[in-house]
N, C-alpha and C positions, 0 to 999 in steps of 0.2 A: 468384681468391688470388696472384696475380702482384701484384694490387698493395694487395692487406692487409699484404703480404708487402714490399711498397715504402711504401707509408704507415707499418706499424709503425718503419723505417731511419728515416725522416725523425724520427720522434716520438722516437726514443734519443737520435737524434743531437740532439737540440733540447735535451733532458734528459740532454748533456755526456755519453753515454754512448761509448766508445771503438770502433772498428770491430771488436775482437776482442771485447769483451765484446756489442754487441750481433748479431754471428755467432750466438756462443752462445745468448743470448736467441731466436734464432730460429731454430736447430737444434733445441732444448731443443723449443718449439713445434710444429716441424713433426712430431717424433717423438713427437707427443703428452705431451711430459711439463713440462707445466705448474708441476709442482709445483719440478722445477729453475728455470723460469726466473723464479717467484716468487722464489724462494732468494736469485737473483744480482741482480733487483732492488732488495729487501731491500740486500742489502750495497750494492750499488750508494747507496741512500736514506740509508743511514746516512754512509756518503763523504761526500755530500753534508752531513747535516746537521751534521759534524765542520766541514767545508768551512766550513760558513757559519756557528758559535758562531766560529771562530776571527776571521771578518772582521765578527760580532759588536764580542768584546774589541775587535779593531782600532778600530772606529765610536766606542765607549766612550771608551777611552786617549785618541783626539784630540778628541771631545766634552768630556773631562775638561783637555785641553792647550787646547785652546781659549777655554774659562772658562777656566784660569789668566790666560792673555794678557790678555784681558780686563778681569779683573780686576786686573793692575798698569797698564791702561791704554796699554799697549804699540802 
């Protein structure tokens, strides 16, 4: 069980979960409350997706800027 918890901590860390969120998820799981753990993971997923969309918009803007500079041959 201890190695399972350690592995889960590592996976959550890789997913950019902070220590507080990681501890909450593990506590819920250890208490048999997988529903609450799933809720926290879904919220974190939404946050990551929001960040991804912001980065995508930045990349699109950067691509457009490069395109415009190439068009001007600068």
